[in-house]
N, CA, C and O atoms as a GROMACS GRO file, in nm:
protein
  476
    1UNK      N    1   0.084  -0.117   0.000
    1UNK     CA    2   0.000   0.000   0.000
    1UNK      C    3   0.089   0.124   0.000
    1UNK      O    4   0.188   0.129   0.074
    2UNK      N    5   0.056   0.224  -0.083
    2UNK     CA    6   0.136   0.345  -0.095
    2UNK      C    7   0.110   0.437   0.024
    2UNK      O    8  -0.004   0.451   0.068
    3UNK      N    9   0.215   0.500   0.074
    3UNK     CA   10   0.204   0.591   0.187
    3UNK      C   11   0.203   0.735   0.135
    3UNK      O   12   0.282   0.770   0.047
    4UNK      N   13   0.114   0.819   0.189
    4UNK     CA   14   0.103   0.959   0.148
    4UNK      C   15   0.136   1.049   0.266
    4UNK      O   16   0.098   1.020   0.379
    5UNK      N   17   0.208   1.160   0.238
    5UNK     CA   18   0.232   1.255   0.346
    5UNK      C   19   0.109   1.345   0.361
    5UNK      O   20   0.025   1.351   0.271
    6UNK      N   21   0.099   1.414   0.472
    6UNK     CA   22  -0.018   1.496   0.503
    6UNK      C   23  -0.040   1.606   0.401
    6UNK      O   24  -0.155   1.638   0.368
    7UNK      N   25   0.067   1.667   0.350
    7UNK     CA   26   0.054   1.773   0.249
    7UNK      C   27  -0.010   1.720   0.122
    7UNK      O   28  -0.095   1.787   0.063
    8UNK      N   29   0.028   1.600   0.078
    8UNK     CA   30  -0.032   1.540  -0.041
    8UNK      C   31  -0.180   1.512  -0.021
    8UNK      O   32  -0.260   1.533  -0.112
    9UNK      N   33  -0.215   1.464   0.097
    9UNK     CA   34  -0.355   1.436   0.127
    9UNK      C   35  -0.436   1.564   0.126
    9UNK      O   36  -0.547   1.568   0.073
   10UNK      N   37  -0.382   1.671   0.186
   10UNK     CA   38  -0.451   1.800   0.189
   10UNK      C   39  -0.472   1.853   0.047
   10UNK      O   40  -0.580   1.902   0.015
   11UNK      N   41  -0.369   1.844  -0.036
   11UNK     CA   42  -0.381   1.893  -0.174
   11UNK      C   43  -0.484   1.813  -0.252
   11UNK      O   44  -0.561   1.870  -0.329
   12UNK      N   45  -0.488   1.682  -0.232
   12UNK     CA   46  -0.586   1.598  -0.299
   12UNK      C   47  -0.727   1.635  -0.254
   12UNK      O   48  -0.817   1.643  -0.337
   13UNK      N   49  -0.747   1.656  -0.126
   13UNK     CA   50  -0.878   1.695  -0.075
   13UNK      C   51  -0.918   1.832  -0.129
   13UNK      O   52  -1.035   1.852  -0.164
   14UNK      N   53  -0.825   1.927  -0.135
   14UNK     CA   54  -0.854   2.058  -0.191
   14UNK      C   55  -0.894   2.049  -0.338
   14UNK      O   56  -0.987   2.117  -0.382
   15UNK      N   57  -0.824   1.966  -0.412
   15UNK     CA   58  -0.855   1.949  -0.553
   15UNK      C   59  -0.997   1.895  -0.570
   15UNK      O   60  -1.072   1.945  -0.654
   16UNK      N   61  -1.033   1.795  -0.493
   16UNK     CA   62  -1.166   1.739  -0.504
   16UNK      C   63  -1.273   1.839  -0.459
   16UNK      O   64  -1.379   1.848  -0.522
   17UNK      N   65  -1.248   1.912  -0.353
   17UNK     CA   66  -1.342   2.014  -0.308
   17UNK      C   67  -1.363   2.118  -0.416
   17UNK      O   68  -1.476   2.158  -0.444
   18UNK      N   69  -1.254   2.164  -0.476
   18UNK     CA   70  -1.262   2.265  -0.580
   18UNK      C   71  -1.344   2.215  -0.699
   18UNK      O   72  -1.430   2.287  -0.750
   19UNK      N   73  -1.319   2.092  -0.743
   19UNK     CA   74  -1.393   2.037  -0.856
   19UNK      C   75  -1.541   2.015  -0.823
   19UNK      O   76  -1.627   2.039  -0.907
   20UNK      N   77  -1.570   1.971  -0.701
   20UNK     CA   78  -1.709   1.952  -0.661
   20UNK      C   79  -1.782   2.086  -0.659
   20UNK      O   80  -1.896   2.095  -0.702
   21UNK      N   81  -1.715   2.189  -0.609
   21UNK     CA   82  -1.777   2.321  -0.606
   21UNK      C   83  -1.797   2.378  -0.745
   21UNK      O   84  -1.892   2.453  -0.768
   22UNK      N   85  -1.709   2.345  -0.838
   22UNK     CA   86  -1.719   2.399  -0.974
   22UNK      C   87  -1.828   2.332  -1.057
   22UNK      O   88  -1.890   2.398  -1.140
   23UNK      N   89  -1.851   2.204  -1.037
   23UNK     CA   90  -1.942   2.132  -1.125
   23UNK      C   91  -2.082   2.190  -1.134
   23UNK      O   92  -2.134   2.204  -1.245
   24UNK      N   93  -2.147   2.226  -1.023
   24UNK     CA   94  -2.282   2.276  -1.035
   24UNK      C   95  -2.291   2.425  -1.065
   24UNK      O   96  -2.398   2.484  -1.049
   25UNK      N   97  -2.182   2.488  -1.107
   25UNK     CA   98  -2.182   2.631  -1.129
   25UNK      C   99  -2.207   2.666  -1.275
   25UNK      O  100  -2.170   2.590  -1.365
   26UNK      N  101  -2.270   2.780  -1.297
   26UNK     CA  102  -2.286   2.832  -1.432
   26UNK      C  103  -2.233   2.974  -1.436
   26UNK      O  104  -2.239   3.045  -1.335
   27UNK      N  105  -2.182   3.014  -1.549
   27UNK     CA  106  -2.121   3.146  -1.561
   27UNK      C  107  -2.228   3.253  -1.558
   27UNK      O  108  -2.329   3.244  -1.628
   28UNK      N  109  -2.206   3.356  -1.477
   28UNK     CA  110  -2.302   3.464  -1.460
   28UNK      C  111  -2.322   3.542  -1.589
   28UNK      O  112  -2.433   3.588  -1.616
   29UNK      N  113  -2.218   3.559  -1.670
   29UNK     CA  114  -2.228   3.642  -1.789
   29UNK      C  115  -2.307   3.576  -1.901
   29UNK      O  116  -2.376   3.645  -1.976
   30UNK      N  117  -2.298   3.444  -1.914
   30UNK     CA  118  -2.373   3.374  -2.019
   30UNK      C  119  -2.426   3.243  -1.967
   30UNK      O  120  -2.355   3.168  -1.901
   31UNK      N  121  -2.551   3.215  -1.996
   31UNK     CA  122  -2.614   3.093  -1.945
   31UNK      C  123  -2.559   2.967  -2.010
   31UNK      O  124  -2.572   2.859  -1.953
   32UNK      N  125  -2.498   2.977  -2.128
   32UNK     CA  126  -2.449   2.858  -2.198
   32UNK      C  127  -2.318   2.805  -2.140
   32UNK      O  128  -2.289   2.686  -2.152
   33UNK      N  129  -2.239   2.891  -2.080
   33UNK     CA  130  -2.113   2.848  -2.019
   33UNK      C  131  -2.144   2.789  -1.882
   33UNK      O  132  -2.199   2.857  -1.796
   34UNK      N  133  -2.108   2.663  -1.861
   34UNK     CA  134  -2.145   2.600  -1.735
   34UNK      C  135  -2.028   2.566  -1.646
   34UNK      O  136  -2.048   2.525  -1.531
   35UNK      N  137  -1.906   2.581  -1.693
   35UNK     CA  138  -1.791   2.550  -1.608
   35UNK      C  139  -1.665   2.609  -1.667
   35UNK      O  140  -1.663   2.658  -1.780
   36UNK      N  141  -1.560   2.604  -1.589
   36UNK     CA  142  -1.429   2.647  -1.635
   36UNK      C  143  -1.366   2.530  -1.709
   36UNK      O  144  -1.364   2.418  -1.659
   37UNK      N  145  -1.315   2.556  -1.829
   37UNK     CA  146  -1.248   2.454  -1.909
   37UNK      C  147  -1.118   2.514  -1.962
   37UNK      O  148  -1.095   2.633  -1.946
   38UNK      N  149  -1.033   2.434  -2.026
   38UNK     CA  150  -0.911   2.491  -2.085
   38UNK      C  151  -0.943   2.602  -2.187
   38UNK      O  152  -0.863   2.694  -2.204
   39UNK      N  153  -1.057   2.593  -2.254
   39UNK     CA  154  -1.094   2.694  -2.353
   39UNK      C  155  -1.182   2.805  -2.297
   39UNK      O  156  -1.207   2.904  -2.366
   40UNK      N  157  -1.231   2.790  -2.173
   40UNK     CA  158  -1.319   2.890  -2.112
   40UNK      C  159  -1.270   2.920  -1.970
   40UNK      O  160  -1.329   2.873  -1.873
   41UNK      N  161  -1.163   2.999  -1.959
   41UNK     CA  162  -1.112   3.033  -1.825
   41UNK      C  163  -1.203   3.134  -1.756
   41UNK      O  164  -1.289   3.194  -1.819
   42UNK      N  165  -1.182   3.152  -1.628
   42UNK     CA  166  -1.254   3.252  -1.550
   42UNK      C  167  -1.161   3.370  -1.532
   42UNK      O  168  -1.053   3.357  -1.475
   43UNK      N  169  -1.203   3.486  -1.579
   43UNK     CA  170  -1.121   3.607  -1.569
   43UNK      C  171  -1.168   3.691  -1.451
   43UNK      O  172  -1.283   3.684  -1.409
   44UNK      N  173  -1.077   3.771  -1.398
   44UNK     CA  174  -1.113   3.861  -1.290
   44UNK      C  175  -1.228   3.951  -1.337
   44UNK      O  176  -1.220   4.009  -1.445
   45UNK      N  177  -1.332   3.961  -1.258
   45UNK     CA  178  -1.451   4.037  -1.296
   45UNK      C  179  -1.566   3.948  -1.336
   45UNK      O  180  -1.681   3.992  -1.337
   46UNK      N  181  -1.538   3.822  -1.370
   46UNK     CA  182  -1.642   3.725  -1.403
   46UNK      C  183  -1.674   3.642  -1.279
   46UNK      O  184  -1.589   3.624  -1.191
   47UNK      N  185  -1.797   3.594  -1.272
   47UNK     CA  186  -1.841   3.515  -1.158
   47UNK      C  187  -1.918   3.395  -1.209
   47UNK      O  188  -2.000   3.408  -1.300
   48UNK      N  189  -1.892   3.279  -1.150
   48UNK     CA  190  -1.973   3.160  -1.176
   48UNK      C  191  -2.073   3.147  -1.062
   48UNK      O  192  -2.036   3.160  -0.945
   49UNK      N  193  -2.199   3.121  -1.095
   49UNK     CA  194  -2.303   3.106  -0.994
   49UNK      C  195  -2.348   2.962  -0.985
   49UNK      O  196  -2.350   2.891  -1.086
   50UNK      N  197  -2.384   2.919  -0.865
   50UNK     CA  198  -2.441   2.784  -0.848
   50UNK      C  199  -2.580   2.783  -0.914
   50UNK      O  200  -2.636   2.889  -0.941
   51UNK      N  201  -2.634   2.664  -0.938
   51UNK     CA  202  -2.762   2.652  -1.008
   51UNK      C  203  -2.872   2.734  -0.941
   51UNK      O  204  -2.954   2.795  -1.011
   52UNK      N  205  -2.875   2.737  -0.810
   52UNK     CA  206  -2.979   2.812  -0.739
   52UNK      C  207  -2.933   2.953  -0.700
   52UNK      O  208  -3.000   3.022  -0.624
   53UNK      N  209  -2.818   2.994  -0.754
   53UNK     CA  210  -2.760   3.127  -0.729
   53UNK      C  211  -2.736   3.156  -0.581
   53UNK      O  212  -2.744   3.271  -0.537
   54UNK      N  213  -2.706   3.052  -0.504
   54UNK     CA  214  -2.675   3.072  -0.362
   54UNK      C  215  -2.527   3.096  -0.340
   54UNK      O  216  -2.489   3.165  -0.245
   55UNK      N  217  -2.442   3.041  -0.427
   55UNK     CA  218  -2.297   3.055  -0.413
   55UNK      C  219  -2.239   3.114  -0.540
   55UNK      O  220  -2.294   3.097  -0.649
   56UNK      N  221  -2.126   3.183  -0.525
   56UNK     CA  222  -2.054   3.239  -0.638
   56UNK      C  223  -1.908   3.200  -0.628
   56UNK      O  224  -1.854   3.188  -0.518
   57UNK      N  225  -1.844   3.179  -0.741
   57UNK     CA  226  -1.701   3.152  -0.750
   57UNK      C  227  -1.641   3.262  -0.835
   57UNK      O  228  -1.690   3.290  -0.944
   58UNK      N  229  -1.536   3.325  -0.784
   58UNK     CA  230  -1.472   3.430  -0.862
   58UNK      C  231  -1.360   3.494  -0.784
   58UNK      O  232  -1.318   3.446  -0.679
   59UNK      N  233  -1.311   3.605  -0.837
   59UNK     CA  234  -1.206   3.683  -0.773
   59UNK      C  235  -1.272   3.785  -0.681
   59UNK      O  236  -1.378   3.838  -0.713
   60UNK      N  237  -1.209   3.812  -0.568
   60UNK     CA  238  -1.264   3.910  -0.476
   60UNK      C  239  -1.152   3.973  -0.395
   60UNK      O  240  -1.041   3.919  -0.386
   61UNK      N  241  -1.181   4.088  -0.336
   61UNK     CA  242  -1.091   4.153  -0.241
   61UNK      C  243  -1.167   4.173  -0.112
   61UNK      O  244  -1.281   4.220  -0.114
   62UNK      N  245  -1.107   4.139   0.001
   62UNK     CA  246  -1.172   4.167   0.130
   62UNK      C  247  -1.184   4.319   0.148
   62UNK      O  248  -1.116   4.396   0.082
   63UNK      N  249  -1.273   4.360   0.238
   63UNK     CA  250  -1.287   4.502   0.268
   63UNK      C  251  -1.153   4.561   0.310
   63UNK      O  252  -1.074   4.497   0.378
   64UNK      N  253  -1.130   4.684   0.268
   64UNK     CA  254  -1.007   4.759   0.303
   64UNK      C  255  -0.879   4.690   0.255
   64UNK      O  256  -0.774   4.704   0.317
   65UNK      N  257  -0.888   4.616   0.143
   65UNK     CA  258  -0.771   4.549   0.088
   65UNK      C  259  -0.772   4.560  -0.063
   65UNK      O  260  -0.878   4.561  -0.126
   66UNK      N  261  -0.654   4.568  -0.122
   66UNK     CA  262  -0.643   4.567  -0.268
   66UNK      C  263  -0.598   4.430  -0.317
   66UNK      O  264  -0.592   4.408  -0.438
   67UNK      N  265  -0.567   4.339  -0.226
   67UNK     CA  266  -0.524   4.204  -0.264
   67UNK      C  267  -0.642   4.126  -0.322
   67UNK      O  268  -0.755   4.143  -0.278
   68UNK      N  269  -0.614   4.042  -0.421
   68UNK     CA  270  -0.719   3.965  -0.489
   68UNK      C  271  -0.704   3.817  -0.454
   68UNK      O  272  -0.594   3.762  -0.448
   69UNK      N  273  -0.818   3.755  -0.431
   69UNK     CA  274  -0.825   3.613  -0.398
   69UNK      C  275  -0.926   3.548  -0.490
   69UNK      O  276  -1.011   3.616  -0.548
   70UNK      N  277  -0.917   3.416  -0.503
   70UNK     CA  278  -1.018   3.337  -0.573
   70UNK      C  279  -1.092   3.262  -0.464
   70UNK      O  280  -1.031   3.196  -0.380
   71UNK      N  281  -1.224   3.272  -0.466
   71UNK     CA  282  -1.298   3.205  -0.360
   71UNK      C  283  -1.442   3.178  -0.394
   71UNK      O  284  -1.492   3.211  -0.502
   72UNK      N  285  -1.508   3.116  -0.298
   72UNK     CA  286  -1.651   3.088  -0.307
   72UNK      C  287  -1.716   3.164  -0.192
   72UNK      O  288  -1.668   3.158  -0.079
   73UNK      N  289  -1.826   3.235  -0.222
   73UNK     CA  290  -1.896   3.309  -0.120
   73UNK      C  291  -2.046   3.294  -0.140
   73UNK      O  292  -2.093   3.254  -0.247
   74UNK      N  293  -2.121   3.327  -0.034
   74UNK     CA  294  -2.267   3.329  -0.045
   74UNK      C  295  -2.305   3.444  -0.135
   74UNK      O  296  -2.270   3.559  -0.107
   75UNK      N  297  -2.376   3.416  -0.243
   75UNK     CA  298  -2.410   3.518  -0.342
   75UNK      C  299  -2.531   3.600  -0.298
   75UNK      O  300  -2.542   3.717  -0.335
   76UNK      N  301  -2.621   3.540  -0.220
   76UNK     CA  302  -2.747   3.606  -0.185
   76UNK      C  303  -2.739   3.690  -0.058
   76UNK      O  304  -2.833   3.762  -0.027
   77UNK      N  305  -2.629   3.683   0.014
   77UNK     CA  306  -2.613   3.762   0.136
   77UNK      C  307  -2.549   3.896   0.098
   77UNK      O  308  -2.444   3.897   0.035
   78UNK      N  309  -2.611   4.009   0.135
   78UNK     CA  310  -2.558   4.140   0.095
   78UNK      C  311  -2.414   4.164   0.139
   78UNK      O  312  -2.334   4.216   0.061
   79UNK      N  313  -2.378   4.127   0.262
   79UNK     CA  314  -2.240   4.142   0.308
   79UNK      C  315  -2.163   4.017   0.265
   79UNK      O  316  -2.199   3.906   0.304
   80UNK      N  317  -2.059   4.036   0.186
   80UNK     CA  318  -1.986   3.921   0.131
   80UNK      C  319  -1.937   3.828   0.242
   80UNK      O  320  -1.862   3.870   0.331
   81UNK      N  321  -1.981   3.702   0.235
   81UNK     CA  322  -1.942   3.600   0.333
   81UNK      C  323  -1.870   3.489   0.258
   81UNK      O  324  -1.934   3.403   0.196
   82UNK      N  325  -1.738   3.490   0.264
   82UNK     CA  326  -1.655   3.394   0.192
   82UNK      C  327  -1.651   3.264   0.270
   82UNK      O  328  -1.632   3.263   0.391
   83UNK      N  329  -1.669   3.152   0.197
   83UNK     CA  330  -1.669   3.020   0.262
   83UNK      C  331  -1.547   2.936   0.223
   83UNK      O  332  -1.518   2.836   0.289
   84UNK      N  333  -1.477   2.975   0.117
   84UNK     CA  334  -1.360   2.898   0.073
   84UNK      C  335  -1.270   2.986  -0.011
   84UNK      O  336  -1.319   3.062  -0.095
   85UNK      N  337  -1.138   2.977   0.010
   85UNK     CA  338  -1.041   3.058  -0.065
   85UNK      C  339  -0.934   2.966  -0.124
   85UNK      O  340  -0.873   2.887  -0.052
   86UNK      N  341  -0.913   2.976  -0.254
   86UNK     CA  342  -0.815   2.892  -0.323
   86UNK      C  343  -0.673   2.938  -0.296
   86UNK      O  344  -0.586   2.856  -0.267
   87UNK      N  345  -0.648   3.066  -0.305
   87UNK     CA  346  -0.511   3.118  -0.294
   87UNK      C  347  -0.491   3.197  -0.165
   87UNK      O  348  -0.430   3.304  -0.167
   88UNK      N  349  -0.541   3.146  -0.056
   88UNK     CA  350  -0.535   3.215   0.074
   88UNK      C  351  -0.391   3.256   0.110
   88UNK      O  352  -0.370   3.366   0.162
   89UNK      N  353  -0.295   3.173   0.082
   89UNK     CA  354  -0.155   3.203   0.117
   89UNK      C  355  -0.080   3.274   0.005
   89UNK      O  356   0.036   3.311   0.023
   90UNK      N  357  -0.146   3.294  -0.110
   90UNK     CA  358  -0.080   3.358  -0.224
   90UNK      C  359  -0.170   3.461  -0.291
   90UNK      O  360  -0.206   3.444  -0.408
   91UNK      N  361  -0.210   3.568  -0.219
   91UNK     CA  362  -0.294   3.669  -0.282
   91UNK      C  363  -0.216   3.744  -0.389
   91UNK      O  364  -0.093   3.745  -0.389
   92UNK      N  365  -0.288   3.806  -0.480
   92UNK     CA  366  -0.224   3.884  -0.587
   92UNK      C  367  -0.271   4.028  -0.577
   92UNK      O  368  -0.371   4.058  -0.511
   93UNK      N  369  -0.198   4.118  -0.642
   93UNK     CA  370  -0.232   4.260  -0.629
   93UNK      C  371  -0.270   4.326  -0.760
   93UNK      O  372  -0.255   4.447  -0.775
   94UNK      N  373  -0.320   4.248  -0.854
   94UNK     CA  374  -0.370   4.308  -0.978
   94UNK      C  375  -0.493   4.232  -1.024
   94UNK      O  376  -0.528   4.128  -0.969
   95UNK      N  377  -0.560   4.286  -1.126
   95UNK     CA  378  -0.685   4.226  -1.174
   95UNK      C  379  -0.670   4.159  -1.310
   95UNK      O  380  -0.770   4.137  -1.380
   96UNK      N  381  -0.548   4.127  -1.350
   96UNK     CA  382  -0.527   4.065  -1.481
   96UNK      C  383  -0.514   3.913  -1.472
   96UNK      O  384  -0.470   3.850  -1.567
   97UNK      N  385  -0.551   3.856  -1.361
   97UNK     CA  386  -0.535   3.711  -1.341
   97UNK      C  387  -0.646   3.631  -1.409
   97UNK      O  388  -0.756   3.681  -1.433
   98UNK      N  389  -0.613   3.506  -1.439
   98UNK     CA  390  -0.706   3.414  -1.503
   98UNK      C  391  -0.700   3.281  -1.428
   98UNK      O  392  -0.591   3.233  -1.397
   99UNK      N  393  -0.815   3.224  -1.400
   99UNK     CA  394  -0.823   3.091  -1.340
   99UNK      C  395  -0.870   2.996  -1.449
   99UNK      O  396  -0.972   3.019  -1.514
  100UNK      N  397  -0.794   2.888  -1.469
  100UNK     CA  398  -0.833   2.793  -1.573
  100UNK      C  399  -0.798   2.652  -1.532
  100UNK      O  400  -0.726   2.628  -1.435
  101UNK      N  401  -0.851   2.559  -1.607
  101UNK     CA  402  -0.822   2.417  -1.589
  101UNK      C  403  -0.734   2.375  -1.707
  101UNK      O  404  -0.772   2.393  -1.823
  102UNK      N  405  -0.619   2.320  -1.677
  102UNK     CA  406  -0.530   2.272  -1.782
  102UNK      C  407  -0.585   2.141  -1.840
  102UNK      O  408  -0.669   2.077  -1.777
  103UNK      N  409  -0.539   2.102  -1.958
  103UNK     CA  410  -0.586   1.979  -2.019
  103UNK      C  411  -0.551   1.856  -1.935
  103UNK      O  412  -0.616   1.752  -1.948
  104UNK      N  413  -0.449   1.867  -1.849
  104UNK     CA  414  -0.411   1.756  -1.761
  104UNK      C  415  -0.499   1.750  -1.636
  104UNK      O  416  -0.486   1.657  -1.557
  105UNK      N  417  -0.588   1.849  -1.618
  105UNK     CA  418  -0.679   1.851  -1.504
  105UNK      C  419  -0.633   1.937  -1.389
  105UNK      O  420  -0.706   1.951  -1.291
  106UNK      N  421  -0.514   1.995  -1.397
  106UNK     CA  422  -0.466   2.080  -1.289
  106UNK      C  423  -0.523   2.221  -1.303
  106UNK      O  424  -0.550   2.267  -1.414
  107UNK      N  425  -0.543   2.287  -1.190
  107UNK     CA  426  -0.592   2.424  -1.189
  107UNK      C  427  -0.474   2.518  -1.204
  107UNK      O  428  -0.372   2.502  -1.137
  108UNK      N  429  -0.488   2.618  -1.292
  108UNK     CA  430  -0.380   2.716  -1.306
  108UNK      C  431  -0.433   2.856  -1.281
  108UNK      O  432  -0.550   2.886  -1.305
  109UNK      N  433  -0.344   2.939  -1.234
  109UNK     CA  434  -0.373   3.076  -1.198
  109UNK      C  435  -0.267   3.156  -1.271
  109UNK      O  436  -0.149   3.143  -1.240
  110UNK      N  437  -0.306   3.238  -1.368
  110UNK     CA  438  -0.204   3.298  -1.453
  110UNK      C  439  -0.232   3.444  -1.486
  110UNK      O  440  -0.343   3.495  -1.471
  111UNK      N  441  -0.126   3.508  -1.533
  111UNK     CA  442  -0.132   3.641  -1.591
  111UNK      C  443  -0.026   3.646  -1.700
  111UNK      O  444   0.091   3.617  -1.674
  112UNK      N  445  -0.065   3.681  -1.819
  112UNK     CA  446   0.031   3.688  -1.928
  112UNK      C  447   0.102   3.556  -1.949
  112UNK      O  448   0.038   3.453  -1.972
  113UNK      N  449   0.234   3.558  -1.943
  113UNK     CA  450   0.315   3.439  -1.965
  113UNK      C  451   0.340   3.358  -1.838
  113UNK      O  452   0.388   3.245  -1.846
  114UNK      N  453   0.308   3.413  -1.720
  114UNK     CA  454   0.336   3.346  -1.595
  114UNK      C  455   0.218   3.256  -1.556
  114UNK      O  456   0.104   3.301  -1.552
  115UNK      N  457   0.246   3.129  -1.530
  115UNK     CA  458   0.142   3.034  -1.490
  115UNK      C  459   0.184   2.966  -1.361
  115UNK      O  460   0.294   2.914  -1.350
  116UNK      N  461   0.094   2.968  -1.264
  116UNK     CA  462   0.116   2.900  -1.136
  116UNK      C  463   0.015   2.787  -1.127
  116UNK      O  464  -0.106   2.811  -1.123
  117UNK      N  465   0.063   2.662  -1.124
  117UNK     CA  466  -0.027   2.548  -1.108
  117UNK      C  467  -0.058   2.534  -0.960
  117UNK      O  468   0.032   2.516  -0.878
  118UNK      N  469  -0.185   2.544  -0.925
  118UNK     CA  470  -0.225   2.543  -0.785
  118UNK      C  471  -0.255   2.404  -0.734
  118UNK      O  472  -0.218   2.371  -0.621
  119UNK      N  473  -0.321   2.325  -0.812
  119UNK     CA  474  -0.364   2.192  -0.764
  119UNK      C  475  -0.334   2.090  -0.871
  119UNK      O  476  -0.361   1.971  -0.852
   0.00000   0.00000   0.00000
């Protein structure tokens, strides 16, 4: 039986959580786009909504901050209530980022030529 370290297990769990959260989402800008794919990335300013519009996935900045995060929050609550953050330890300070799924299934977070594989 193969042995896994705790970091590998955490990353695997995060990957599955992220994919589970993405599956029932549809893109807010167009009803035909239903998920992030290698050909349909999520850009800063775009939001994916859950089927019942209770949750949103997208880029956000906490109050009194210019740092940008990717997360899931309650969409129907007026005060933004974030429930999950993808890049909690690696916030960015610009709005040119793109979240996409690579053809190999890994999540990437990029701007221009720079690509950071997150999961």
